[in-house]
N, C-alpha and C positions, 0 to 999 in steps of 0.2 A: 566921246567914248561911252559905250553902254554900261550902266552900273550893274555889277554882278549881284544877283539876288542873295539875301542873307540866308543863313542856315535855317532860321525859323520860318522863312518864306518857302523853303524847299521841302522840309519834312515836318511831320507832326511831332513836336517835342512837348512833353508835359509842361503845363503852366508852371512858371517859376524855376524851371531848370537852368535857365541862363542868367537871370537877374542882371547884375552889373558885369557879367562875364559873357563874352561871345566867342564863337569858334567859326572860322571860315575855312572851307576846304577848297583847295585849288587843284582840281583833277585828282589823281591818286598819288601825287608827288609832294604835296605840301599842305600843312595845316597850321593856321595861325590862331592862337588863343590870345585874346585881349582881355585884360582885367586881372584882378588879384587871383593868382593860382599858385599851386605848389606842385612840383613834379615829385611824385612819391616813388616812382620806379621808371627806369629807362634802361633798355637793353637794345641790342641790334634789332630785335623782333617784337618788342612790347613797350608801351608807354602808358603810365597811369598818371592822371592829373587830378588834383583835388581843388575844388573851388567852392566856398561856402559849404553847403551840405550835400554837394554832388560830386560824383566821381565820373571821369571819362576814361575809357580804356581804348587804346588804339593798338592795332596789330599790323605788322608788316615786315619788311626786310630792309636792312641798312638804315634804320631810323637814327637820325642825328639831330641834335639841337643846333640851330643855325644862329638864333638870337635868343637871349633870355635877359629880360630887364624887369624892373618893378611894374611895368605896364603890360607885360605878357611874354609869350614865348612863341618861337617859330620852329616847327619840326619839319624836316625834309626826309625823303626816302620813298620807298614803295609801300604805300598804305593800302592794306588789304581789308581792313574793317574797323569800325568804331562801335562802341556800346556806351550807353548812359545808365548810371545807377544813382538813386537817391540814398544818401547816407542816413540810416535810420537810428544811429546811435545818439543818445541824448547829449 
């Protein structure tokens, strides 16, 4: 079976944005976050995740948590966009 490329292999992500945290996108239907993270907002159409000093925003329709453990979280639904931000607060 061919290994799927990692997110950092597919897009230009600023250095240090992922650290011990990874995000894998499976088409527009599933995102898996692995590593220490906190869900700070979840609705049917928006998801906010915080990991270290970074925030990740996902938008879509019918977003749901399928798995949430100390090792990560799996979100399913129709994913229409993602955005990364660095937390600048001390």
